[in-house]
N, C-alpha and C positions, 0 to 999 in steps of 0.2 A: 622514278619519283612519283608519288602519288598526287592527286588533286590537292590543291591548297584550300584550307578552311580557316575561318578565323579562330578555331580552337586549336589549331596546330601549334606545336612548340616552336618558340623562336629560338634562334642560336644561343642567346643568353641563358634561356631556360634549359636548354640541351647541356650546356657546359655545366650548369648547377647540379643537374641529377646524373650526369654521365659517370661519375664515381660510384653511384648506387646501382648501376646496371652491371650484372655479373658478366665476365668475359664469356665468349663461346668456348666450350669445352674442346679439348684437343682430340679426346677419344669419343667414339659413337659418331652419329650422324651430325653433319654440319647443320647450321640453322638454315631453315628454308624461309623464315619470315624475318624482315627487317624490324629490328626492336622498336625503332623510331616511328615506323608506320603503325605498329601495334599499339604504342602508347598514344599516338595521335588519334587513332580509332577509339580507344578507351575514353579519351577526354571528349571526343565528339559526342559519343553515345551518352555519357554523363550529363554534359551540358545540354544536349537536346532534350533529354529526359526532364531535367529541371525545368526547361522552357516550357514543355509540353505540360508538365504537373501544375505550373503557375498558371498557364492559360485555363486549364481545367478548373482550378480553384476560383480564378476570376470569373469564369462563366457561370460557376455555381452560385458565387455570391451575387452576381447580376440576376440570376433566376430567382434567388430566394427574395431579393428586394422587390422584384417585379410582382411576385404573387402574394406577397404579404400585405395585410389590410390593416 
């Protein structure tokens, strides 16, 4: 199990999207990555990026207001 983050899927959320996750194929190599860990990672990156972009925009607005006359 990976580290827990606020962006991780809850059990209810997992149950909602589980039917959308394709099953592992019987032929070929078995999956090496846990699908739920991959999804949690994607959500973490997306949420952090939104947070960082918001901070950058807020900083830019403050900077513009500071130097306007």
